[in-house]
N, C-alpha and C positions, 0 to 999 in steps of 0.2 A: 595156078589161078589166085589170088590172094583173096581171102575173106574180110569186107569192109563191115564194120557193126552197122547197121540199120540203128536210128534213131530207137526205135521200139525194143531193140536189144538191151542198149545201155538202160533204158526204163527200165525193163525186166529185171535185170540185174541189180538197179539199185533196187527198188521194190521187195526185191528178195530178202536183200541186204537189211533194208528199214525192217521188214516182219521178224526176221532173225533176233535183229537189235533189238529192237521196241516193241515185240508182240505180245509179250506177257506183260509190260507196262500199261500198255494200250486195253488191254481185255482188264485187267485190273480198275483201271480207270471208267471203264464202260459198265463193270459191274458193280461199283459203288454208286452209279447213277440209276440204272436200271434194276438190278437188284435179283435179277433171275441170270443164271448160269448162261444159257441155251440164248436169252436175246443179247448176253453181253458179248457174246461169240458172234453173231449176226450181227450187232453193231459192230465190233472190231472188223469182219471182213466187208463191210459197208466202208468203214473208215481208211483201209487200203485201198478198196477198188477207188472211191474218191481220189486217193492221194496217187493212186496210177493215171489216173485221166489229168489231172493237174500238174503232174511232176515236173513236164517242162518247163509249163508257167513260174512253178516256187522257184527251181534253178535260176532261173533267168531276171524273176524279180526280187528276190527275198537275200538278202543275207542276216534271215534269224536261223539259229537251229532249228535241224529237220525233227527232234525232239518235240520241241514248241510248239512247230508247224503240224504234224499229227496230234499231239495233245489238243491243239484248236479244232482238228476237224473231228476227233473222237467225242471231243464232249457236244459239240454242234449236232452230228448223227446223234447221240445219246438225247440230246432235247430235242430234237426231232420225234424220237421214238415215244418223249415221254407225251407227247404235243395230240398223239391221235389219241382218238376218241376211247378205242378199245383200251389202252394201255391206263387211262383212268379209271376205268372200272375194277382192275387187278388190283387185288392186296399185294404188298411187296415187301413186307415185315422183316427183315433182316436180322440173325441172332447174331453174334461174335465170329461163330464158327463157322457160319457161312462167309463171312466176308475174306474173301483168298486176300493173300497179300499181307493183312492187317494182323492176322491171329498170328501169321507165320513170325512176324517181326514184333509184335507186343502182348505179351501176356495178359496185360491189363484190362480186361471186360470195362471197366467203366471207361477209362479212354475212349475206347474204339466206340463206346454208345454214346458218348459225349461229344465227340466228333461227329459221329452220324447225324446228330440231333441239330448242329448247328445248321444255322440258315445256309442254303446250298451258295452264296456268293461268299460266306466265311468257309464253310467246307471244303469248297474247289481250292481256293488257296493255300490250305494245310494240308490237303491230300496231295496236290502238285509239289508246294515246297520241301514237307518232311516225307514223305512215303514215295514219291517220283524224282525227288531231288533236282528239280530244277532250281534253276535263279529266278531272283525276282524281275529280270528282263524276259527270260524266256515263259514264266508265268502271265506277264502282259501279253507276250505275246500270242499265247495259248489261247487267254481271253478276251484278247482285244481291251486290255486297260495300259493306262500308263504307268509307270514303275511308281509312282507316288500312289495312286489308286490301290496297286496292290500292297504296297508298302501298309497302309492303311488298314488294309481288309486282315491283314496278317495279324497285326496288332488289335485290332480289335477281337479276330477271333482267338488269340491268343491269352487277352484280355479275359475274354467270357469262357475257354475253356478253365481259366484258372480259379472263376470264380465259381462255376458248376462244380469243378474238383475239390474244391475247399467244402462247399455246401455237402457234397455226398461224405466226404470224410468226415465231417463235424456232427452231420446227422444220421 
């Protein structure tokens, strides 16, 4: 008897592949938002559960990259976490050593702290562009922005980083 794959078998395989391929990147993005490893892991799991539930719809409706789609789910999941009343009462200050993914790729503590101090809308584009390697279009897809809005935010973030870093070097 010949085995035919059910829709859920294909979805299971796809989600396993996505977890393997993008799990670390999703975890890093979640961590930059919630600033707690166990919460970041929870957010990552929630991201993949949501992706599993909507994978069929994504495949049939979107021409976007899977990574951008997952990043959008992860960012929205983290924003939901941050909205909870419990979360607002917890101190979430990070040291650069605690920032997974950033310390490995950049030894410059000042740069990391300056990036993390940016307003969220600017920090998001910097993290997704430079640390996750997304294109302008993929960032737009992930954040629900036009390409021109992403480009503008990226330029503004770069300008602010340059100004802050020049002050810290001169000061």
